[in-house]
KELODREN-797066 format. One record per residue: x, y, z of N, C-alpha, C in turn. Coordinates in steps of 0.1 Angstrom, whole numbers, plus 5000, padded with zeros to 4 digits. Layout:
KELODREN-797066
XYZXYZXYZ...
***
This chain:
KELODREN-797066
541649451059541349321054541449331038542149241032542249231018540949191012540649251000539449210993539749080985538848990985538948870977537748870968537948890955536848910946536748790936535548740935535348640925534648700913535148660901534548700888533948570882532648570880532048450875531648460860531748350854531248340840532148400829533348430832534248490822534848380813535148410801535948330792537448350796538048250801539448270806540348210795541248300789542148250779543648270784544348160785545648160790546548070781547148120770547848040761548947960767549548000778550647930785550147800790548947790794548447660799547447590789547247660778546247600768544847620772544647710782543247730788542447820779541247780776540247870769538847810773538447850785537147800791536447910798535147890800534347970808534447920823534948000832535147960846535348080855535248050868535448160878536848190880537148310884538448360887538448440901539448410909539548480922540748570922540548700925541648800925541648850940542948850945543148890959544348980960544249100966545449180968546249200956545549230944546249260932546949140925546549020928547148900921546048800919546348710909545448600906545648500917544548460925544648370935544348230931543248220923542848080919541848100907541647990900540547990890540047850888538847840882538247710879537847640892538147510892537847420903538547460916539747540914540447580926539847710932538847760926538347890930537247870941537647800952536747770963537147850976537847960974538248040985537148130990537048161002536048251008536248391002535248450996535348570989534648680997535048810994534348921000533348990991533648970978532749020967532648920956531548930949531348850936530848940925531448930914531049010902530748920890529648950883529448870871530348920860530948830853531748860841531248790829529948770828529348700817529648780804530148710794530448770781531748840780532548840791533848910792534948810791536148850788537348770787538248810798538948710804540048730813541248670806542348760805543548720798544748770805545948720802547148790807547248930801547949020808548149160802549049150790548949240781549649240768551149280770551949230760553349260760553649310746554249430745554549490732555949500729556349450717557749440712558249570706557449670704557849790697556949910700557349990709556550110712557450230715557350330706558150450708557350550717557950590728557350670738557750820738558650850728559050990726559851050737560350970746561151010757562150900760563450930761564151060760563951120747563951250747563851330734562851440736562651520725561751630726560351580729559651650738558451590743557151640737557251710725556051760719555151640714555751520712554951410707554451320718554951330730554551240741555651220751555351160762556351130772556150990777557150940785556950810791555750800799555450900806554250900815552950900806552850980796551650990788551350860780552450800775552350690766552150560774552750550785552550420794551150430800550650550802549250560807548250510796548550550784547650500773547850350771549050300772549350160771548650080781548650120794548050040804546550040802545950150798544550150796544150060784545050040775544849950763545149800766545649770778545949640782547449600782548349700778549749670777550449700790551049610797551749630809553249620807553649570796555149550793555449600779556349690778556649760765558149760763558549710750559949720746560149860739561149930743561450060737562650050728562450080715563650080706564650180710565850170705567050250710567150390703566250420693566450540686565750660693566050680706565650790713566650900711566351020718567251130717567651180731568751150737569851080730569650930729570450860721570250720718570550640731569950520732570150430743571450350740572550410741573750340737574750320749574250360761575050330773574050310785574650240795573750190806573050300813573650420815572950520823571650560816571650570803570350600796569350500798569750370797568750260799568150270813568950290823568550300837567550410838567850530832566950640833565550610827565450540816564250500810563450410820564050310825563450220834562850290846563650380852563250450864562150540862562150610850561050700847559750630845559750510839558550430838558050380851559050340860558650300873557950410881558550530880557950650887556550680882556350670868555050690863554050590868554450460869553650360876552550300867552550320854551550260846551850130840553050120834553550000827555049990828555549870826557049860827557649870813558749940812559449960800560749890800561049820789562249740788563049800776564049870778564849930767565549830759565649850746566549780737567749870734568949820737570149900736570549920721571350020719571850040705572949930702572949890690573849790685575249860682575149990678576350060675576250200683577450260685577450380692576650490685575750550692574950660686574050610674573950480672573250430661573850470647575150510648575850560636576350450627576250330632576650210623578150190621578950250629580450250627581150160637580850190650581650110660580650050670581049940676580149860685579849940698578549940702578150000714578649910726578649960738579049890750577949800754577849690747576649600749576649530763577849510768577849450782577249540792577549670791576949770800575549780798575049780786573649780783572849670789573449550788572849430793572749440808573849480815573849500829572849600834572549700826571649810830570149770828569949650822568549600820568049600806568849620796568349610782568049460779566949440772566549300769567149260756567849340749568549310737569149430731569649420719570249530712569749540697569749660692569249670678569749800672569449820659569849940652568650020648567449980652566150040647566150040632565950150626566050150611567250220606568250240615569450300610570450200604571150250593571950150586573250130594573950020590575249980595576250010584577450060587578350100577578749990567578849870571579149760562578649630568578549530559578149400564579249340573580449380571581549330581581349390595580949510595580649570608579449500615578449480607577249400613577649270618578449200610578949070615579649080628580549170630581249190643580249220654579249300651578249330661577449210666577149120656576349000659577248900667578448900664579448810671579448850686579648990688579749040701578449020709577249050703576049030709575748880713576148790704576048650706576848600718578048660719578948620730578348660744577548760744576948810756575548750759575048670749573748610751572648710748572848810741571848910738571048880725569748910726568948900713569249030705569349010692569549130683568149150677567649270678566349310672566649390659566049330649566149390635564849450631564949570625563749620617564349630603564249520595565049510583564649620572565649690568565449790557566849830551566849810538568049850530567850000526568550090533568250230531568350280517569250220509569450270495568250240487567450140491566250110484564950170490565150240501563950290509563950440509564150500498564150650497562850710495561750630493560450680490559650700502558250710500557350730511556150640511556050550501554850460500555350330493554450230494554750110487554950130472555850070466556150080452555150000444553950060442552850000435552050100428550850050424549850130416549550260423549250250436548750370443549850480443551050440446552150540447552350600433552250520423552450570409551350670406550150640409548950720406549050860413549650850426549750980434551051050431551950990423553251050419554251050431554150950439555050930451556150840447557350860453558450770451558150640459558350530453557950400460559050340467558750250477559650170485559250020481560149950474559849820470559949720481559349600480559449490489560949460492561749470482563149430483563949520493563449640496564049730506564049650520563049570522562949490534563649350532563349280521563849150520565349140517565949230511567349230509568049240523567649330531568149350544567849230553566649170552566349050559567148930555567348910542568148800538569648810542570148930541571548950546571648920561570748970568570848950583570648800586569748730579569648590582570848510579571548540569572848470565573848490577573948610582574848640593574348580606573148570608572548500620572948360619572848300608573148160606574648140609575448230604576948220606577348230620576648320628577148350641576348270652575148230649574348160658573648250668573748380666573048480675571548460675570948490686569448490687568948620681568048610672567648730664566048740663565648870665564148890663564049000652563048970643562849050631561449120633561449250635560249320638559649400627558349420628557549500619557649460604557549330602557549280588556349330580556449340567555449410559555049330546555749230542555449170529555549020530554848960519554748820518556148750517557048810510558348750508559148740521558948830530559548830543559048710552557748690551557148570558557848440553558048430540558648310535560048290539560848400540562248400544562348350559561448410567561348360581561048220583560048170575559648030575560847940572561647980561562747900557563847900568564048010574565048020585564647940597563347940601562847850612562947700608562647670596562747530591564247480592565147570591566647540592567047530606566247570616566547560630567247680635567247800628567847920633567047980645567748040654567048100666566448230662565448230654564848360650563348360653562848480656561448510658561148630650559848660649559348770641558048830646557748960643556549020646556049100635554749140636554149230626553349330634553249450629552349550635550949530632550049550641548649520639548049590627548449720625547849790614548249730600549349660600549749590587548749470584548049420594547149310592545749360588545549500587544249550584544349650571545449720570545449820559546349780548546049840536546949820525547349960519548049970509548450100503547250170498546150110497544950180493544550290503545050270515544650370526545350500524546350510516547050640513546350720503545250670497544550740486544150880491544250980483544051120487545151180495546251120495547451160502547151160517546551060522546151050536547451030544547951130551549251120558549051030571547851010575547650920587548050780583548150750570548550610566549950610562550650720564552150720561552850660572553350530570554050460581555250390574556150350583557350280578557550150586557650040580557550010566556150050560556150080547554850120542553750010541552550060541551449960539551549910525551349780523551649720510550349660504550449550496549349500488548449410496547349380491546349290498546949150499547749110489548448980490549348970501550049080504550949090516550249080529549149160529548349160542547849020545547348950535546748820537547948720541549048740535550248650539550748680553550648800557551048830571550048770581548748780578547748710587548048560587548248500576548548360576549848330583550848420582552048400590551848400605550948480610550548490624549848360627548848320619548048210622548848080623549848070614550647950614551847950624552048070630553148070640554448110633554548130620555748170614556148310619555148400620555248530627554748500642555648520651555448480665554448580672554548710670553848810678553348920669552348990676551849110670552249230679552849330673553249450681552349570677552549680685551749800682552549890672553849890672554649980665554150120667553850150680553250280684554250390681553750500674554650610671553750740672553550790684552750910686553351030680552551120674553051240668552051350670552551480671551651590673551051620660550051710661549151740649549951790637550951880640551651940629552551840621552851730627553751630620553051570608551751580608551051510597550451620587550751750589550151850581550951880568552151830568553051850556552451770544552951800532552551710521553051560524552351470519552451330522553951280524554751310514556151260514556951320524556551440529557351520538556751500553555551450554555051430567555751320575555851330588556651230595555851090595556550980592555850850592555550810606554450730608554150680621552650690624552250600633550850600637550650570652549750640658549450620672548550490673549050390679548350260677548050180689548650210701548450120712546950090715546150200714544750180719543850120709544350090697543550030687543949880684545049840691545549700688544449600692543849610704542849510708541649500699540949610696539749600688540149560674541249590668541649550655541849400655542549350666542749210667541449130668540449190676539149120678538449120665538649220656537949220643538549100635539749070636540348950629539648820634539448820647538748700653537348690648536648800648535248810644535048760630536048800621535948760607536448620604536948550614537448420612538848400607539548520606540948510601541948470611541548480624542548450635541748390646542248290653541548230664541748320677540848320686540948410698542248370706542448240708543548190715544848240709544948230695546148270688546448420689545348500689545448640690546048680704545448620714545948650728547448600730547748480724549148430725550048530718549648580706550548680699550748810706549848840715549948970723550448950737550648820741551148800755552348700756552048570755553148470757554248480747553948490734554948490724555948610725555348740726556348850728557048840741556448790752557248770764558448680763558248570755559348480752560448550744560048630734561048700727561848790736561248850745561948950754562648880766562348750767563048680778562448710792561048730792560448770804559448660809559348650822558348560827557048630830556448670819555148740819554248680808553148740805552348690794551548560798551448530810550648410815549948450828548848380830548048420842548748390855549548290856550148250869551448330872551948410862553148480865552948590875553848610884553748710894553948850887553048940891553149080886553049100871552549000864552449000850551249080845550149090853548949160849547849070844546649100848545449020844544449120839543849100827542949190821541549130821540549230822539149200820538749270808538449200797538149250784536649240780536149340775534749340769534849330754534749210748534949200733533749270725532649300732531549360725531449510727532249570735532149720738532449790725531549880721531749970709532150110714533150160706533550300709534150360697534050490697534550570685535850620688536850610678538150660680538150810677538350890687538451030686539651090693540051210691541151270698540851270713539651280717539351280732539351140737539051040729538950900735540350840736541350890728542650840728543450910740544050830749544850880760546250920756546750860745548050890740548051040736549251100738549451240734549451250718549651140712549551130697548151100693547551180685546251160680546251110665547451080661547651040646547250900643545950870644545450740641544650740628544950640620544150630607542750610610542450550622541050510625540250620632540750740632539950850638538550860632537550870640536150880635535550750632536250640633535650500631535250440644534150360643533650290655534350150655534950120666535649990668534949910679535249780679534549700689535649630698535549640711536449570720537249670728537149660742537949750750538349670763539449710769539749660782538849720793538149640800537249690810537949730823538949650826539749670839540949590839541949640846543149550849542949500863542749370864542349310877543549290886544749270881545949240889547149290881
***
């Protein structure tokens, strides 16, 4: 006999339906059966959920799982396990794996490995160019047929603007979304934001224009071709303004920001703290506040993890030589709840940016409570826990927040 469980007194947040109310929820056989006034089904168990939240499972637009590739930093199994524990049931994988996801067989392998692990679903983003070398177009039709949700170049350069134009035309003809992580490589030769802190530490800086020049160029080509485009991991105020202008013009563009960019600035690298060495770099307080406002106003559609697990040795080199990246999946929720607690972001908007909005970008029918197999979370927004190497399930322990007490955890995945 299937268990039919009633959870009483939970705050149910479902941006797809505009729902944000305290009500009962019925879960049966791993799926949401009913909620609110409809929750009159005969139940086998009743559990109090007073003070807890029930939301759709999270959707991540950028998570590197370190597989395919050398596994010293993590595997699909280890990182999807950490993702599921943190509430993420759906993950977009950038194409810069080893080997690159530039043909259908590699995409199928990724999907099947995630299915075998059984923790979360992985949706590969195919390479825009062969080998991400920026010279010739990848077989985008084959990538789409294999299950890729879009194509992109990660942070690898394209040989010329003309080549990028042809790529966008081809992607547009196939109805594929192009995922951009905008960066002009010739301006991004440093390791930290080009500001006071980098100068004080003697580090070569990366200016805002490393991002905005690439973003502006891409937007012009997006307008010319009409391709659907997503701009990920934005880091500065000027980028938010460029996306706002593009949306006001009616371009089919969306954007996201990594959660750590909403909390940290370049002050975090003081003392050559390699845990804060990320790409794009942490920038100024004015940028951080503009990014939060961009999320609040909907100019930035979604919040991603930009998860990049690394082993301990990767962060032991001098700052400029240490590998950039942060293990972030498991701190996304508590950091988001901190923004809610401080009044910088509404609870409904936070959940929307982690569920419905990224699902729309990926073209998935998830991120809402009524969606089949989308996932339903039980969240304790008051749970306090300390970030330690032992408490992180990810193989990467490279978190800036190690040793800090955070508030908010996923209590359970209900469906």
